[in-house]
N, C-alpha and C positions, 0 to 999 in steps of 0.2 A: 504494500500500500504506500502510495506516494503522499507524503505530508507536505504538499506544496501550497501552503496557505498564505494569503496576503491580507493585510499589509504585513510585510516583513522587511527588516533593514538589510542593507548591503553596502559595503564601502566601495565597491567597484563601479566604474563608469564605462563598462564595455561598449565598444562602438557598435556592436550588433544587438545589444539588449534593449528591449522596449518594455520590460516589466514595470519600469518606474515612470512611464509616460503619464500615467493617471495621477491625479492628486490623492494624497493619503495612502500611497502605495508602499511607503517605506517604514513607517513606525506605527505599531498598534497604539490606540488611544482609548479614551473612555468609551467612545462609541463602538469600538470593535472588541473591547475587553470581554463583554458579555458573550459575543459570538465565539471567541476563543474558549471561554469557559465551557460553553455548551459542547464545543468540539471535543475538548479533553474529556468531559464527562461521558460522551458517547463512545469515544475510543477506549476509555478505561473499561466501560461496560462490555465492549466487544472483547477486549483482552481478557477480562475475568470470566467470560462465558465459555471459554474453551472452544470457541468457534474457529480459531486460527489453525491452519494446517501445520504439521510439524516442520515443514520446510518454508514456512512463511517468512518473508523478509520485509522489514520496514525500509522506506526510502525517505530521508529527511532532506527536502528540497526547498525549504522555506527561506528564501533570501540567503543570508549568511548566518548559519546556525550559531557560530561562536560568539556573536554579538546580539543574538535574539533575546529580547526581554523575557521570553518564556523558555529559554534554553533548558533550564533545569527540569521543567515539566516535560519537555520533549525527551530529555535523557531518561527521566523516570519512566515515561511511557514505553520506550524501546528497550528498557532494561531487561536482560534475559533473552533477548531475541537478536539474531543477526540483523545488521542494519547497514545501509549504504548512506554515508554522510556526504552530501554535495556541499563543497566548500570552495572559497577562493584562497584559503590558507594565508590570508593576510595576518591572521592571529593564530598562535598555537594554543589549543585548548586542552587542559589536563583531563577534563571530563570525557571528551571525545577520544583522546589518546588512551584513557583507561578502558573505555568500551572496546576499542580495537584490541587492546591487550587481553581483555576478558573473553572476547568472542572471535575465534580464528576465522569465522566466515563473514565477519563484518568487514566493510571496505570504506575507503576514503576515495572520493571521486572529484577530480579537479579538471576543468576545462582550461588548459594552460595556454594554448594558442600562441606561444612565443618560446624562443630559446635564448633570447638576448635581452638585456635590460632596456635597450632602446625600443625594441619591438614591443616588449611587455608594456612599457609606458604608453606607447602609441595605441595599443589594443585595449588595455585595461584602464587607462587614465590614471595610473598611479606609478610612482617611481620607487618601487619596493621589491624588485625582482629578486635581489639577493636574500632579503628577509623571507620571502615566500619559499624559495628553494631551501633555505635553512629550516623553515618550519616543516616542510615536507620530509626532510631527512629526520627530523625529530619524531614525526609521526611514524616514519618507517621503523625507527629504532623501538617504538612502542609496540609494533606488531609482533605477532607470534607465529605467523605463517607467511609463506611467500604468496604474492598476489593479493595482498590486502589494500593495495593502492592501484587505482585505475586512473588513466589520464586521457584527456580528449584534446584534439587539435582541430579547431575550426579554421579551415584553409581560406584565407582571404587574399586572392591574387593581387600582387602589387603592394601588399601591406606586410604579410608575415610569411611569405613563401620563399624567403631567401635560403640559400644552402647553409649559411652560418646558423640560422635559426633552427633548421631541421637537424643538423648535426648535434647542436647543443641540446635540443629537446630530446632526441633519441638517447643521448648519453645520460640525461637525467632519468629517463624511463628505465634504462639499464641499471643505473645506480639504485633506484628504488625497487628493482625487480617487479616492475609493474605487471599486473595481471594481463593488461592489454592496453593498446592505444586505440581509441576510437577516432577515426578520421571523419570529420564532419564538415559542414558548410554553414553559411549564413542563410537561415530559412527565409528571411524577409524577401529575397529576390529569387527564391527557388523556382517559381512558376514563370516569372517575367524575363528570365535570362534569354538572350539570343543564342543561336547555335554556336556562334563564335565565342561568346562568353563562357558557354558550357565547356567548350573544348579547352579554353585557357584554364578553367577551374579544374577539370579532370586531369589535365596534364600536370598542373601544380601539385595536385593531390597524389598523382602517380609517383612523383619523385619521393615524397614522404613515405609512401607505401613501399617503394623499392628499397629505401634506406632501412626501414624497419625490418623488412625481410632479410636483407643482407646482415643486419645486426642481431638477428634472432629475437626481435621484439614482437610479440603477438599483436595482431591487428584485428580490430572489430569494425566491420562495415555494417552499420545499422541500416535496415531496409528503408527507413524514412529519410535518411541522410542523402542518399543518392538513388536514382532510378536504377532499374535492372540494367538498362543499356549503359548508363554512366559507370556502373560498377564493372561491367564487362570490359568497357573501354579502358577504365583505370587499371584493371588487372593486366590487360594486354600491354598497355604502355609501360607498366612497372616491370613486367617480364622482359620486355625489349630493353629497358634500361639496364637490367641485371645482366642479360645475355651479352649485350654489346658494351657493357662497362661505360655507360653514358653519364657517369657521375661527374659533376663539376670538379675542376682541379685535377 
């Protein structure tokens, strides 16, 4: 179950994010506190009723969980169950780290979208790349099983598709022994892209896919991120890059 409730705070200003375009999207207030309380009461009732399957997994996707005013209530709710925490990792949180330590099937998920400080600032709107990578390493040291960290890369042609970013990002994924790298896209223009723009996007993503394959980093291509045709084309491009050694440098 995905706990993607809003209003929820987040320190990021990602260039592709529109979650905070509406007023009152960021911080729960007196008008929304009652709704939050009803939500927690309902979910606690579900949790206590033994209705959840043995392999049930929570997903905490509410803005940035580490600064959420109801963080402790979320952590209490998911206690005892495997959970995927969606985070920007701006802040290292002991409660989340402890949950990862206590539950080997729990995971941390970050859409990193950059491999260098300059690109991170451009995409995320914050100049804290080193702090984020340091926090990720701390989270990694709190884990008890390989694959408790998952990473995502939203490919933005002309913005974050440099070879330097790709190499650095893949090295970070290897360091964290990431369960997988999800290669994604900006959803806002998924339908409106021209054939030429799609080719540029797929080609840019193919280089990241090829580098992940070469480096032994597992890749996850989500069905909703790319069409079947785009995924087939991406795989074909990536295989050609690998076979012909078409890596920059």
